[in-house]
C-alpha positions, 0 to 999 in steps of 0.5 A, a space after each residue: 497532518 500525515 500523508 497517505 503514503 506515511 499512513 500506509 507505511 505505518 499500517 504495513 509495518 504494524 501488520 508485518 510486525 503482528 504477522 511475525 509475532 502471531 502465526 494464526 494472524 499470519 496464516 489468516 492474512 495469507 488466506 484472506 488478506 482483504 478481510 483481515 485488513 478490513 478488520 484491522 482498519 475497522 472499515 469495509 474496503 471497496 469491492 474493486 480493491 485487490 490485496 495480495 500478500 506474499 511471504 518470502 522464503 529462503 529461495 524467493 524475493 519479491 520486488 513490488 513496482 509502483 504503478 506507473 504515472 501518466 507522465 512516465 517515459 516523458 522527459 518533463 515532470 508534471 506539477 504533481 511529480 515535482 510536488 511529490 519530489 519537493 514535498 518528500 512524497 514517494 511519488 504515489 498518486 492518490 487522485 481519484 481514490 475514495 477516502 477509505 481506499 487512499 491508504 492502498 491506492 497508488 
């Protein structure tokens, strides 16, 4: 069984590859990312979910920081943090996400 983070990375790779090959798709993705991703997934994403797409150029680089976990800054790791490290996860939490949101929840 694939983990949600793996599914998300695979989906992101597919979207990026398509956007690099198809200028119309890339422009649509930049203009209305949520609608384009819903079409690619074949489902309706929750209204509360926001999706931002940025395109780098020769003068800009974007660094995306993951959401801080509740235990961030504490010296002890939670059981969930340990499981993510031991299981090779990326540390993103998907607790509380609905099935359709999990690919995008952190």
